[in-house]
Structures are given as C-alpha cells and as structure tokens.
C-alpha positions in Angstrom: 2.9 -25.0 38.1 5.4 -25.8 35.3 2.7 -27.5 33.2 0.4 -24.4 33.5 3.3 -22.1 32.6 4.3 -24.2 29.6 0.7 -24.5 28.4 0.1 -20.7 28.7 3.4 -20.0 26.9 2.5 -22.4 24.0 -1.0 -20.9 23.7 0.4 -17.3 23.6 2.9 -18.2 20.9 0.2 -20.0 18.8 -2.1 -16.9 19.0 0.7 -14.5 18.1 1.6 -16.4 15.0 -1.9 -16.6 13.8 -2.5 -12.9 14.1 0.8 -11.9 12.5 0.3 -14.1 9.4 -3.2 -12.7 8.9 -1.9 -9.2 9.1 0.8 -9.8 6.4 -1.7 -11.4 4.1 -4.1 -8.5 4.3 -1.3 -6.0 3.6 0.0 -7.7 0.5 -3.4 -8.5 -1.1 -4.3 -4.8 -1.8 -2.2 -4.2 -4.9 -4.6 -3.4 -7.8 -3.8 -2.5 -11.4 -6.3 0.0 -12.7 -7.6 0.3 -16.2 -7.0 4.0 -16.5 -6.5 7.2 -14.5 -10.3 7.7 -14.0 -10.5 4.4 -12.2 -7.4 5.0 -10.2 -8.6 8.5 -9.1 -11.9 7.1 -7.8 -9.8 5.3 -5.1 -6.8 7.6 -4.8 -7.9 11.2 -5.5 -4.4 12.6 -5.8 -2.9 9.7 -7.7 -0.2 7.3 -6.4 3.4 8.4 -5.8 6.3 5.9 -5.7 7.8 7.6 -2.6 7.1 10.5 -0.3 10.1 12.5 -1.7 9.0 12.8 -5.3 7.7 16.1 -6.7 5.2 16.8 -9.4 6.8 18.0 -12.7 3.5 19.4 -14.0 3.0 22.2 -11.4 0.6 22.6 -8.5 -1.9 19.8 -7.8 -5.2 19.9 -5.9 -4.7 16.7 -3.9 -1.8 15.0 -2.2 -0.9 11.7 -3.8 -1.1 8.4 -1.9 2.4 6.9 -1.4 2.9 3.2 -2.2 5.7 1.7 -4.2 3.8 -1.5 -4.9 0.7 0.3 -6.2 2.8 2.8 -8.3 4.7 -0.1 -9.9 1.5 -1.9 -10.8 0.1 1.3 -12.4 3.4 2.7 -13.9 1.8 2.9 -17.3 -0.4 5.7 -16.1 2.5 8.0 -15.3 2.7 10.0 -18.6 5.2 12.6 -17.5 7.5 10.0 -15.7 7.7 12.0 -12.5 7.0 8.9 -10.3 3.4 10.0 -9.6 0.7 8.2 -11.5 -2.5 10.0 -12.3 -1.8 13.1 -10.2 -4.6 15.7 -9.9 
C-alpha cells in the first residue's frame, strides 16, 4: 500500500510541475513591440494602459484600454502625451 501511495504522490507532483511551467512560459511570451499605433490598435482597440488606475489626459475615449505593464513598457514610445496609456482611442 505504501508503494502505491508513494508512486501516486510522485506522479501527481510530476504532473503539477509540468503544467505550472507551461503556464508561466505562455504568459511571459506574449510581450510584443509594435511598429506604430495603427499596428497596436489592430490588437488592442483602446490602446494599452500601464495600470488600471491611470486616466486619459486627452479627454473621452471610445474604447477602454487593455491593462498590461509589460506591454505598455515595450510600447512606451507610442505614448505621445505621457499619460501612461499608449495609443488610446
């Protein structure tokens, strides 16, 4: 009985490590630097905000920005008004 329990425990641990590492790799591989705002807005209609608490300096926008610190940092050059939202629409 101890052998079965040990084998089952080892198998469960091995499976959990393989799924958790694949999830982390998929989450970190999605940071893309876009050429310009037209390209960024094809993927993120409202632009990309650095955090959920930032507000647009330029007035009312049509779409809500996607919030991602990593994507914003990669495309910081596209934030002309420096309000921490790149390519807002």
